[in-house]
N, C-alpha and C positions, 0 to 999 in steps of 0.2 A: 867488256866495259870495266874501267879500272875503280877500285874501292876508293871512295872519296873521304872516307873517315880514317886515318892513319892510327895506327897501334900507339903511337906517341899521345894521342890524347888521353889514354888510359893512365899512362905513367905520370902525364902533366897533372892530372886529377888528384893521383896520390900525393905527389909532391906539393901542390897547392894546400892540401890538407894538412900535410905535415908542418908546412911553413906557418899557417895560421893557426894551428893548435899550440897551446902552451906546453912547456916541457914538464917532466917529472912523471913518476910511476902513477898509475891509476889507484894502486892500492896503498897510497902513501896515507899516513895517519899517525898518531903518536903511539906509544908503546901499547895503549889499551883500547884504543879505537882504530879499527881499520875498515876502509871501504873498498868493496870489491867490485870492479866495473865489467860487466858482462855486454858484449855486443852480439846483437842477434837480428834475424829478418823476420818481422812477425807475420808477414803475408806468404813468406817462402815455407809452406806449411811441411816440408820435407825436414824442417830443423825444430820443430815444435817441442820435441823432447829435451832440448837444450836450449829453449828460447819461449815462444808463446805459451804452450801447454805447462811448462815448468814453471813459469812465472806465476800463471795462474793458480797452479796448485801449492805454491808456496813450500815446496819441497827443499829447496837450497836454503832459504832463510831457516827453515826448521833444522837441517842439519848443521848450519853455522851457529845457531843458538845453542845447540847441544856441545858443539866444538868449543863454543864460548865459555861454556861453563866449565870445561876441563883446563882451559888454559888462561882464563882471566881476561879474555879479549871481548870487546864488544865489536860485533861485525855489522856492517850495513853493505846491502847490496844495491848498486845502481845499474839499472838496466837501459841501455841505448838501443833503439831500434832504427834499423836502416832499410834501404828497399833493395841493396845488393852486397856482396862481399867486399867489395873495393874500399869503401870507406871505413870498414871494420879493419881492414889491413892497414890502412893508413894510420888509423888511431892506434892500432898494436904498435906498430913501430915507431910511434912517437911516444909511447909508454902510457897511452891515455886509457887503453882497454886492456884487461889483464885475460880475459877467455872470450873467444868469438866462435860463431858457427858459420858455415859457407859451404858452397859446392865445390865439386873436386876440381875444376879449373881455377877457381879463385883460391883454393888451398895451394895449388902449386904458385901461384903468384904471391901468396901469403909468405911460403917458404923463401921464394926468391928475394923479395924485399926485405924480408927479416935478415936475410944473410947479407945481402948489399949494405944495409944500413947498420949492421952490427946489432941488431935486436933480433937474434934468432927466436923462432917460433917451433912448436911441435904439433903434429897432428897426435891426439890422444883418444879420441873414439870417433864412432860414426852415429849419426842419427836415423836418417832413413836412406834406403838404397832400392835399386831396382837392377837386377842382374843383365837385363836386356837392353837397359837405356831409354827406358819408356817415360821417365820423369820429365824428359824434354820434348816439345812437340812443335812442328811447322804448321801454322794455320793460315788460312785466307778469310776473306769476307764471304759471308754467306752466299753472295750472288755471283761470286768470282768464277770465271770459266777456267782457271788453272786447274789441270787434272792431275799434275804429277810435278816433281821436283824439276824436270827437263824443262817443263814450262816456265821456270822462273829465269831463263836465259833472258838477258837484257832487262829484268824487272827489278824493282827497288824491294829490299828486305829489310826491316827493322829488326834488331838484336841487341844484345848488350855485349860489347866486344870484351873478350876475356871471361865470360861467364860459360857455364857448362852447356847453355842452350846455344851458343855461338860455337861451341866445338861440335855438337851435334850437327849444325847446319854446315859447317866445313866439312866434316866427314861424309855428310850425306849428299852433298854436292859432288864430291870427288866421286863417291860411287855411282853418281849419275853422270859421270865424264863431263862435269862442269867444273871451271877453274872459280873458287871461290873469291879470288882477288881481281879476276878479269871479267866474269860472266855475268855478275850481278852487280848491282849498286848496293852497297850495305849501309845502313844508317844506324849509328852507334846511340842508343837511347835506352833509358830507363824503361822497364816493363809497362808502366802505366802510360808514359808517352808513347811507346811504339803501339799500344792499344788503340789510342786516339788516333794516330796516323793511319791505321789499318782503316778505322771507322770513317776517317775523313777521305780516304783514298790517295793519301800520299805515299802509302806504303802498299805494296801488292800483297805482301806476305809478312808474318811474324814468327819468329823463333824465339820461344821463351820456355822458361823453367817454370815448374810447379809454383803457384796454382793458376797462372795465367791462362794457359790454353783451355784448361777445364772450365775456368770462369767464364771465359768469352763464348765457349760453345754453350754451356749452362744458359747464358743470357740471350742466346741467339744471334751474338754479334761476330760469330766466326764459325767456320768449320775446319776440321783437321785435313791437312794437306799431305803431312808425314809423319808417322808414328815413329818416335824415337826407338821404339823397341825393335824396329827392322834392323838396327845396326848391331843387334845382339852383342853389345859391349856394356859392361856395368857402368852405372853413373850413381853418385851418392854425393851426401852432404855429411860433413863432420866437424868436429870440435878442435880447435887449435888453441894453445896457450902459449903466453910468452915463456921462453925458457928460462929467464932470469925469475919470474914469478914462481914459476913451478918448482924452483930450487929453493926460493926463499919461504915460500908458503905452500909445502907439500900437503900439509892438513886441510888447506883451503881447496886445493884442486881434488883431493880425495872426497871432500864433502859435495863438491859440485858433481862429480861422476857418481857418487853415491845416489845422490838425488836424480840425476838423469835416468839411472837404472831404474829407479822407483818410477818416474814418470814414464818410462817405457813400457813397465809392467801394467802401468794404469791404463794406458793407451790401448794395449793389446787386450787386457782383460775387460775392458769398457770401451769399445770402440765409437759407439754411437754418443755415450755421454762426452767422450774426449772431443768428438767433431764438434758437439755443441758447444763447449767450453772454447775452443779455438775460434768458432765463429762468432761467439760473443765477444772474444778479444779483438777480433780482426776486422769484423764486418762482411767477412765472406760467407755467402750461404752455407749452411752446415751440409747440404747435398753436395756441394762442390769438395768440401774439406773431406767428406767421407769417401768420395771417389777416390782420393789419393790416399787417405790415412785409415780409411776402414778396414775391416776384417779382410784380408785377401785383396787390399787395395794395390794401387799401383806401386806404393812405397811399402816396404818391409822395414819395420823400425827394430834395430838391434845394435847396441853400442859397440860389439864386438869388431876389431879391425881384421876383416877377413882377407885371406891371402888373394882371393879374387879382386878385392877392391884395391888392394896395394898394386897388383899387376896391372889394373886398368889405369891407375894414377900413373904409371910408368909409360903407358901407352899414350897418356894425354901430353907428356912434356914436348914430344915432336911437334905437336899440333901447335902448341902457344910458341915454341921456338921458332917455327916458320913463320909466325906472325911476329916475330921479333918482340914478343912480350916478354920472354925469358930467355936467359942462355942455358946452361945446364942446371939440372936441379937434381940433388942426390936424395932420392925418393926415401931409400932405406934410412938414411940419417934424419930425416924429416919425420918418419913414423916413429912414434914411441908409445907403445901400448903398455908399456911397464906399470905405470899409475893404475890403468883399469884392471890389469892382472892383479894388483895388489888389492884392490878394492872387491872384485869379484872373487877372489880366491880360486877354490876348485872348480866353481861353476863356469869359470872362463872356458875352458876347453870344451865344455858341452856348447857353448855359446857360439864359439869359433865353427864348430862343425853342424851347427844347426842351419837348415834350409829354409828358404820362404815357402809360405803356404801359397797354393796355386789361387789364383783369382776366381771367385765364385759368381754365379748367377744369383743376384739378390734383389729384393724389392723392399723399399723401405715406406710403410704406410702411414699417413697422417695420423699424428695422434698416438703413435707406438713409440717406444724407446728401445727397439730392437728391429733388427731386419729378418727377413725370411728368405732362407736359401733354397736355391732349387737345382735339380740335378742336371738340367740341360736349358738351352735357350727357348726351346720349344715350350717347356713346362713353364718357364718364367713367363713367356707371351700368353699362355693360356689363362694363368692366373691374372695378368695384368689385364687382359681383355674382360675378365668378370669383375673386376675392382677399378675400372678407368677413373672413377671419382674419387677414389680414396688413395691413389698411389702418389706419395711424394717424390720418389725417384725409383728408377730402376737401373741396375747395372749388369753388364754383359762382358765377357772377356772376348777380345778378338780371336777369331778362330785360328788365326796364324800365330800372332805374337803373344796371345794371351793377356795384352793390355787391357784393363778394365776401362770401358767407355759407358756413357748413357745409353740405354737401350732405344731412345726415341731420338737420339742423334746419330747412331750407328748406321752403316750401310748394310742392308739385309740381302742375303743371297739365297735364293730358294733352288734347290738341286734335288730334283725328285720330291720326296716327302720331308727333306731336311732343310731347316732354315739356319743359317749361318751368319753371325754379325761381324763386320770389320770396322776399324776405327776409320779408315780412308777409303774413298772411292777407287783409288789406284790399287790398293790391296784387293778389294772385292773384284775388280777388273782382272788382276792376274790370276785370281781363282776360277773365274768363269772362262777365261781363255784355256785354262788347264783342265776344264771339266765341262765338256760338250753337253748341251741341255740346261746348265746351270744359268740362272738370269738374275740380275738384281730387282728387288721388289721394294715397294715403300712400306714404311712402318706400319700404316693402316693395314696394307694387304698381308704383312707378315702377322698381325694381330687377328686379322679375319681367318687366315689359313690355320693358326694355333688354336683358335677356338672352336 
C-alpha cells in the first residue's frame, strides 16, 4: 500500500511558516534591551530541562539578570511553545527563534534547513535520552486484535513525519520485513490529532514520542504494540542554537546552558517535585511525567553530548534521506559542544563518561512526595497487593528491554515462581515461546501470586 502523505508536506509546512513570519532576528533590540526567544515543546517532556521545567524554575531569567548587571543590558526571555520541532526549525531559519529544543530526527532537519537557507544552526547540548530508543512507542486501541508489527500490513498508522517516532516506526517495520512506504498507509498528523484518530478508529495504530504513548496507556485509551527499546538504538532530544546568535551573544548562550545544567540537577535530585511542576505547567498527569522523567525513568537527563548519541544521529541521516526529507547532513559540523564544555569546565569529562541509572521497581503512594523502590517485581507486587487503595502509580522495568512501564498496564508472565513484566504482548509471547511452562497471567493474578 503506497504512502499517501508525501515527505513534501513537511517541507511545505516549513516554507509556509518562513513566508508568513516577519523577518529580523529574534534577539533584536537596542543597545541596552535584548529579547531572547526560546522555542520549546511543553508536552514533549523529554525536553523539560530546556523548556517546561526550566521556564517554571526561572533559572534562565536568573542567569540573564546576573549577566545584565555585568554588561548593563536588560534581558527579556520570550518562550514560544510548539507541539513538534518542525515549526521551531522554521522560526529559527527565519531568524525568529534564537534557541530551540527538539528530537534527534527534527534536529537533523534543523541542520539541513539551516544550511539550505544560509541560517546555520548548531547542536549544543542534550536534554533527555534513552540508549535503547524507548522514548518512542507504537500503540493501538485497547480492544485492538493487532498482536505485533507484522499485523500492521495493510493498516493505517498515524505518526508525525520527520519525527523521531516516525524514524522508530520506519526502522521497526523494516526489521519486521515490511516496507514502510508500501505496506502501510501512513497518516502525517500532530500527536493530539493522531491520538484522536486512534480513538475514532480512523487509525489502526499510532507511533509517537514521549509523552503521548504513556499518556494514552495511563488513560486506558491505548496499549503498547511495540516498545522502541527493542531497536536498541539511542534516541534523544537536544538544544540547537542559531550559529549567528551564538557568535553575537555567547554570554547569553552560556547563561542558557548554565540554567539548563541547574534545571537538570533539580530534576535528578527532586524527581517527584519536578514531575509535579511539569504536570502543573502542561496539564499532563504527574504519574505520566514520572514514568519518563522520574528516577530511573525512561529518559535520562544529562546535557553532555555523548559519543553514543552523535553516532546514533549519524545513523538517522540515511532514514531521513531515504524519505527525501534531507540530503547529506554533516553531523560533525552540526554538533558543537564547545560552549557546554566552557560552562561545565572540568566536570564535563565526568558527565561524558556518566552512564544512565537502570530503571527501578517503584511505587508512588497517594499523599507522599517520594516513591518507594523495590528489589524485584515480585516485591513490588506484594507491596501493591497490601496497599491497593493507597497506590497512586506503580512502575516496573520490562524484563527484556528495561523500559519502564505501568505495572497495571504491563503484560505479566509467570515462569515457575517468577513473575516478569513486559511492555508488549509480543515481547511476552517471545519469552513464553522460549521458556516452556511459562505463560501470561493477568495483573490481578500476578498480585494474588505475589501476596
